[in-house]
Backbone as a printed PyTorch tensor [residue, N CA C, xyz], in Angstrom:
tensor([[[ -3.6860,   3.0740, -11.1710],
         [ -3.4910,   2.6290, -10.9520],
         [ -2.2010,   2.1970, -11.7100]],

        [[ -0.8370,   3.7320, -11.2660],
         [  0.1640,   3.6100, -11.9170],
         [  1.3950,   1.9310, -11.4890]],

        [[  1.4720,   1.5390, -12.2130],
         [  3.1310,   0.6740, -11.8990],
         [  4.4930,   1.0970, -11.9730]],

        [[  4.7780,   0.9960, -10.9830],
         [  6.3520,   0.9250, -10.7400],
         [  7.5160,   0.2530, -11.7200]],

        [[  8.0460,  -0.6930, -10.6830],
         [  8.7190,  -1.6440, -11.5580],
         [  8.3460,  -2.8410, -11.2930]],

        [[  8.5670,  -3.6350, -12.9390],
         [  8.1020,  -5.2580, -13.3410],
         [  9.4670,  -5.6940, -13.1150]],

        [[  9.7430,  -6.9320, -12.1520],
         [ 10.8800,  -7.8600, -12.8880],
         [ 10.2530,  -9.4170, -12.3010]],

        [[ 10.4990, -10.2590, -12.7210],
         [ 11.1540, -11.6360, -12.7240],
         [  9.7570, -12.0750, -12.4220]],

        [[  8.6320, -11.2910, -13.5540],
         [  6.8880, -11.4470, -13.9150],
         [  6.4300, -10.9710, -12.6900]],

        [[  6.7040,  -9.7930, -11.7100],
         [  6.2050,  -9.3480, -10.3460],
         [  5.4910,  -8.1380, -11.5700]],

        [[  4.9610,  -7.4860, -10.4790],
         [  4.7260,  -6.0120, -10.7240],
         [  4.1720,  -5.2570,  -9.6660]],

        [[  5.1320,  -4.3410,  -9.7710],
         [  5.1910,  -3.5950,  -8.2640],
         [  3.6600,  -2.0990,  -8.9020]],

        [[  2.6100,  -1.4910,  -7.8650],
         [  1.8320,  -0.7840,  -7.8980],
         [  1.0510,  -0.0170,  -7.0720]],

        [[  0.5790,   0.9140,  -7.2630],
         [ -0.0090,   1.4550,  -6.2400],
         [ -1.6110,   1.9660,  -6.8010]],

        [[ -2.8000,   1.1080,  -6.1270],
         [ -3.7210,   1.7010,  -5.9160],
         [ -4.2160,   3.6170,  -5.9560]],

        [[ -4.8700,   3.9430,  -6.8670],
         [ -4.8810,   5.4940,  -6.7060],
         [ -5.8550,   5.6950,  -5.5880]],

        [[ -6.6390,   4.8540,  -4.7130],
         [ -7.5220,   5.7980,  -4.4060],
         [ -7.1560,   5.2260,  -2.7230]],

        [[ -5.6700,   5.0640,  -2.4580],
         [ -4.9100,   4.0880,  -1.1110],
         [ -4.3530,   5.4180,  -0.5320]],

        [[ -4.0120,   6.9960,  -0.9780],
         [ -3.1980,   7.9980,  -0.6820],
         [ -3.6670,   8.0010,   0.3070]],

        [[ -4.7400,   7.9600,   0.8910],
         [ -4.6940,   8.1910,   2.7780],
         [ -4.3650,   7.3370,   3.5590]],

        [[ -3.2540,   6.5250,   2.8740],
         [ -2.1400,   5.2020,   4.2320],
         [ -1.1810,   5.8950,   3.8930]],

        [[ -0.5430,   5.4080,   4.7480],
         [  1.1400,   5.5700,   4.8020],
         [  1.3800,   5.3740,   3.6200]],

        [[  2.5540,   5.3530,   2.9750],
         [  3.3110,   5.0210,   1.7080],
         [  3.4330,   3.8330,   1.5470]],

        [[  2.7980,   3.1250,   0.5840],
         [  2.9640,   1.0230,   0.3530],
         [  3.1370,   0.6340,  -0.8530]],

        [[  3.4250,  -0.1220,  -0.9990],
         [  3.6690,  -0.9160,  -2.4800],
         [  2.4910,  -1.9810,  -2.3400]],

        [[  1.8650,  -2.3030,  -3.4150],
         [  1.5020,  -3.5030,  -4.1660],
         [  2.3100,  -4.8710,  -4.7170]],

        [[  2.2340,  -5.7750,  -4.8240],
         [  3.4210,  -6.2830,  -5.7850],
         [  2.2580,  -7.8410,  -5.8340]],

        [[  2.1270,  -8.0830,  -7.0740],
         [  1.2910,  -8.8840,  -8.0210],
         [  2.2600,  -9.8790,  -8.5020]],

        [[  2.0270, -11.0830,  -8.7170],
         [  2.1640, -12.0760,  -9.3140],
         [  1.3940, -13.3780,  -9.4540]],

        [[  1.3200, -14.0880, -10.7910],
         [  0.5750, -15.5150, -11.3220],
         [ -1.0910, -15.3880, -10.0130]],

        [[ -1.5970, -14.5970,  -9.8040],
         [ -2.8030, -14.1020,  -9.2890],
         [ -2.6640, -13.6870,  -7.6690]],

        [[ -1.1800, -13.9060,  -7.0930],
         [ -1.1630, -13.5340,  -5.9640],
         [ -0.3380, -12.4200,  -5.5600]],

        [[ -1.0970, -11.4850,  -4.4500],
         [ -0.6390, -10.0460,  -3.9890],
         [ -0.2750,  -9.8310,  -2.5970]],

        [[  0.3850,  -9.2930,  -2.4180],
         [  1.2040,  -8.3390,  -1.3520],
         [  1.3100,  -7.0080,  -1.2220]],

        [[  1.1990,  -6.7360,  -0.2420],
         [  1.3820,  -4.9190,  -0.2040],
         [  2.2010,  -4.9200,   1.0730]],

        [[  3.1630,  -3.7560,   0.8850],
         [  4.2540,  -3.6450,   1.8130],
         [  4.2410,  -2.2370,   1.9710]],

        [[  4.8230,  -2.1050,   3.4850],
         [  4.5660,  -0.5960,   3.7300],
         [  6.3200,   0.1070,   3.3580]],

        [[  6.4630,   0.9880,   3.1800],
         [  7.4610,   1.9790,   2.3590],
         [  8.5980,   2.0740,   3.2730]],

        [[  7.9580,   2.1800,   4.4200],
         [  8.7810,   3.0720,   5.3380],
         [ 10.3410,   2.2220,   6.2370]],

        [[  9.0700,   0.3110,   6.4100],
         [ 10.2700,  -0.0900,   7.2140],
         [ 10.2810,  -1.9490,   5.9150]],

        [[  9.6620,  -1.5540,   4.6640],
         [  9.3160,  -2.9140,   3.8930],
         [  8.6830,  -4.1580,   4.6740]],

        [[  7.6580,  -4.2350,   5.8620],
         [  7.1620,  -4.8380,   6.0740],
         [  6.0030,  -5.0930,   5.6410]],

        [[  5.5360,  -6.3340,   5.6600],
         [  4.2180,  -7.0500,   5.0010],
         [  3.2200,  -6.6310,   5.7330]],

        [[  2.1900,  -5.9690,   5.0370],
         [  0.9180,  -5.1650,   5.6550],
         [ -0.0860,  -5.9700,   5.4380]],

        [[ -0.5610,  -6.9950,   4.3210],
         [ -1.1860,  -8.0470,   3.6300],
         [ -0.5650,  -9.1800,   2.7090]],

        [[ -0.9920, -10.4450,   2.5110],
         [ -0.0730, -11.1490,   1.8680],
         [ -0.6290, -12.1920,   1.4890]],

        [[ -1.2570, -12.2840,   0.1300],
         [ -2.2810, -13.5900,  -0.5220],
         [ -1.4590, -14.1480,  -1.5150]],

        [[ -1.0550, -15.2990,  -1.1370],
         [ -0.3810, -16.2460,  -1.6490],
         [  0.9370, -16.6050,  -1.7090]],

        [[  1.9590, -15.5860,  -1.1550],
         [  3.0970, -15.6310,  -1.8010],
         [  4.1620, -16.3400,  -0.4990]],

        [[  4.9190, -17.4790,  -0.4800],
         [  5.3030, -17.9390,   0.5230],
         [  6.9470, -16.8630,   1.1050]],

        [[  6.7330, -17.6880,   2.0400],
         [  8.1840, -17.0460,   3.2350],
         [  8.8000, -16.0200,   2.1690]],

        [[  9.7910, -17.6090,   1.1510],
         [ 10.7870, -17.3380,   0.4930],
         [ 10.4480, -16.1090,  -0.4010]],

        [[  9.4290, -16.2620,  -1.3070],
         [  9.1250, -14.9040,  -2.2530],
         [  9.5130, -13.7120,  -1.3360]],

        [[  8.0150, -14.0850,  -0.6980],
         [  8.4830, -12.4490,   0.4440],
         [  9.2420, -11.4070,   0.7430]],

        [[ 10.5470, -12.8360,   1.1270],
         [ 12.2540, -12.1060,   1.1620],
         [ 12.9480, -11.7700,  -0.1760]],

        [[ 12.2880, -12.3640,  -1.1910],
         [ 13.0610, -12.2360,  -2.4500],
         [ 12.6020, -10.8290,  -2.3930]],

        [[ 10.7930, -10.9630,  -2.7440],
         [ 10.2780,  -9.4690,  -2.8530],
         [ 10.8830,  -8.1650,  -1.8450]],

        [[ 10.9860,  -8.4900,  -0.4830],
         [ 11.3330,  -7.3320,  -0.0580],
         [ 12.9090,  -6.7050,  -0.5560]],

        [[ 13.6170,  -7.9780,  -1.0070],
         [ 15.2240,  -7.7310,  -1.0110],
         [ 15.4550,  -6.1240,  -2.7470]],

        [[ 14.4570,  -6.8750,  -3.5270],
         [ 14.0330,  -6.2060,  -5.2610],
         [ 13.6450,  -5.0600,  -4.3080]],

        [[ 12.4840,  -4.8040,  -3.6550],
         [ 12.0510,  -3.2110,  -3.0330],
         [ 12.9270,  -3.0530,  -1.9650]],

        [[ 13.9950,  -3.3260,  -1.8810],
         [ 15.1320,  -2.7800,  -0.8810],
         [ 15.8120,  -1.8790,  -1.8740]],

        [[ 16.2740,  -2.1990,  -2.9330],
         [ 16.9810,  -1.5600,  -4.2350],
         [ 16.1990,  -0.4200,  -4.7400]],

        [[ 14.8450,  -0.5400,  -5.0660],
         [ 13.8670,   0.4240,  -5.5630],
         [ 13.3450,   1.1910,  -4.4140]],

        [[ 13.5090,   1.1860,  -3.1000],
         [ 12.4160,   2.1010,  -2.4130],
         [ 12.4550,   3.5640,  -2.5090]],

        [[ 13.7320,   4.3000,  -2.2830],
         [ 13.8670,   5.5600,  -2.8030],
         [ 12.8130,   5.9780,  -3.4200]],

        [[ 12.7640,   5.3040,  -5.0170],
         [ 12.4390,   5.4780,  -6.4520],
         [ 10.5970,   5.1850,  -5.5710]],

        [[ 10.2160,   4.8310,  -5.1620],
         [  9.2430,   3.9120,  -4.9940],
         [  8.3880,   4.9780,  -4.1960]],

        [[  9.4910,   5.9420,  -3.2630],
         [  8.9760,   6.6730,  -2.1740],
         [  8.7590,   7.9480,  -3.1980]],

        [[  9.2510,   7.8040,  -4.0160],
         [  9.5880,   9.1840,  -5.0890],
         [  8.1220,   9.7150,  -5.4810]],

        [[  7.9900,   7.9660,  -6.3100],
         [  6.6480,   7.4790,  -7.3170],
         [  5.5710,   8.1170,  -6.4710]],

        [[  5.7970,   7.7170,  -4.9100],
         [  4.2220,   7.4500,  -3.8240],
         [  4.0830,   9.5730,  -4.0240]],

        [[  4.9410,  10.3570,  -3.8320],
         [  4.9200,  11.7410,  -3.5480],
         [  4.3540,  12.2090,  -4.8280]],

        [[  5.0950,  11.8940,  -5.9360],
         [  4.7100,  12.4890,  -7.5190],
         [  3.0410,  11.4860,  -7.5590]],

        [[  2.4770,  10.8690,  -7.2110],
         [  1.6740,  10.4150,  -7.5500],
         [  0.3190,  10.8940,  -6.1330]],

        [[  0.6270,  10.6540,  -5.2280],
         [ -0.2880,  11.1180,  -4.5240],
         [  0.0650,  12.4380,  -3.2540]],

        [[  0.8090,  12.9600,  -3.7290],
         [  1.6070,  14.5890,  -3.2270],
         [  2.4470,  14.4550,  -1.4880]],

        [[  2.5710,  15.2560,  -0.9230],
         [  2.8780,  14.9740,  -0.1600],
         [  2.1110,  14.8060,   1.7010]],

        [[  0.4930,  14.5620,   0.8740],
         [  0.1810,  14.2580,   2.3520],
         [ -0.1400,  12.8670,   3.3280]],

        [[  1.1370,  12.4040,   3.0650],
         [  1.2920,  11.6950,   4.7590],
         [  2.4360,  12.0600,   5.5430]]])
């Protein structure tokens, strides 16, 4: 389960068994977790984050989006 960036108590990571899905990232903080598609940064799943927190997370992910896609390719290969 590779971790990519960490910021303000949040951890972004991939589950190693999810390479069959389109590129996405999980974000975890204080027992809450959300999954964002890297193509458009839409929320796929959200367990516990408020709408304000989701907007803030999305803004941070926007800054790292290209690096996250590169990390996805490196970890899972070009299989998407």
